[in-house]
Each structure stands twice: as C-alpha cells, then as structure tokens.
Steps between C-alpha positions, in 0.01 A plus 500: 500500500801539727607141562663396173748222445562128526449277805801343668383140458501539120872580524583192705757325286373142528141601425600738220697229317211252518259760363740603222683194365484604134797595280309592184676839490851362555598447136388855416716661768791266420489604133504872579761456774735329253438768239590773749859367513564643844397505863130448572294624796169343598283729711242332726694174471305332780613148584720477191246329273672658198825626654637156584435322167628804308820492706529127437466571128808722518333839525690750721195595704432680828168520683328756718186463713347692789370199695743326740304173507514470122873571493557251783335233284710598197823493701411160646451363149834647391677351800349158436611510135843649580426820305626851566258759362501864616162544669419841643222618727359828378203701382466534122401866552821596682771236442858597420743222409771733365518288185369505143327211325439400140153370582264571787172313520199487731314172448168343598279810526710636788476856370129477584593533866597861422183685588559872440627706208783629718611149590488386137713797394744429783543143369560625147754751630696234692498269199638776275773575753615136490486437125794504263456756218381227263332289770148359491218510752237225485189445710172315473158578646149373442287648224206605721173319442212683664267212410721248682528718810122551510440126468741426786332764717168317492608205713789353698674223307777255581835617361749245640507167682825317579689322781757691704842355577373376838214307337217736594271616220473865404186627329488856364174663395487828308276805489556810284377856505610750235531862612462710186621820667841358587511232227586247771362149492452428870548124523446321830637149541350295783758249631391188689746235621322171574208584729646819644306825481513671162747790485459791251800650320488788254656497155446840343603548139504830313352463153696669223312563179696475172500864392565612857820297517617618158459862609660442842808352334519782244479778758757330722767471233449155344437389145301181441701263281246215508161439654395136514175340607649173625839343573504339154552860378169513317390859427294679765127522425197593708445128562856436624527367857821690568676827424872436460708812440857502370632853545812706459586815697526814291834675494 
C-alpha cells in the first residue's frame, strides 16, 4: 500500500470539531501539566480542543500541528476569545522549536498516524531533544482490538450525523480494512452533505501493540513511569480501551 494518510476533509476545522466535541481527557492532561511545573508542549494540537482550555486553566502551553486548516481554526478560536497561545506549524518528526519543555504530550491517538518504524523513532528523537532533563512525555493510543476491526470490516456503518454551520446535514459512513502486514487499520469515511454525491476520505491508523510500544520506547531512550488503560488512571490490562504511557527520557 503506497497511499497512506488522512483525507483533507477530515482535517477541516469545522467538521473536525463537530466530530470530536468530547473533553473526557482534559482533566488527565491538566493534572499532569500542573504537576510538570513548567512549560508544556502539545504535539498534534489540532483545532485547540485541549490547548485552549489548558491555557485558560493557567497552563503555560504551546501547540504544534502539521495541518494549516486545523491551526487556522485554533487561531480563530484564540482570536475570538482574546487569547495569545504560541501555535506552530510543523511536523512532529522534524520540528525544532529551540526550547525545552517540562511536559510534551501527544493526545487523541495522533501517534497512530506515524506509519513506519523510522518515523516513530524520529518522533521520539525530537521529543527527547525538546524535553527538560526531568521532563515527561505522555501519549495515548488505542489498545488494538482485532475482533472490533474484523466486525467493522464486514459492513459499512454510519459513524456520524450532524448539521453543519450552514444548516446542511453531514452523514459519515465508515468501512474498515485491517492490513496485518503493515499493522494499519485502513478506515474509509464516506462523507455525504445533504443529497450530494458521497465522497470517500481515508483515515489510516497504525496499530501499536502493547509490548511493541514498550520495546520501542526502551530502545529509543525512554523509561515508562506509568502505563494506564484509561484516563481515570486505571491500570492497563488486555481489556483496556486505551494505552496511555507516561515516560521519562533516560539520561
């Protein structure tokens, strides 16, 4: 498979915010941001779903994202609220902000858009270069469920339905195909606005298995401080929906 990535419509700020209105992870990241007692960097900050409320809570936070449309939406929100938050456009594999942070985090499964071993190691390298000596690195990804992916592959199901700002209705249907060789769940979302023709967009997500991630962190210079299975900080088990890693870079 050569065409890997995420479709542009999925990264349209107004649509993204309607598909992702939740803040169930906010209190978790606020707690760890406060405990870091220093500057915080959110990688893959998107439209500011977490960045803005964390800033409003008094956290000295900066954000970085590769997608201009997402950053445009975040900056528009900041301007409307009269907020000044450093928001940078950049690639998490190559960014250089010439600054160190007490906490760097990658929320909402965003690391799963890193598809190769080389890219994953490049992200880890950039994070290490931007961490204070005692800084923490936190990220969350899904705990892969092969059964769920197989079930979703059998038929196309409706994933979202909501009105757009202009009053038209958006319906999104979903189909999945898991590629075992690449460990990529090839999700296709079919967008239809009112009675317009349905438009397919890809949402490919690399599946990271628990022991694989533990080894990748170890061999790239990180120690795992905590591994949680949910944002309530319950211990990770095979039945956990999430893998949440709290890590520290080795000296």
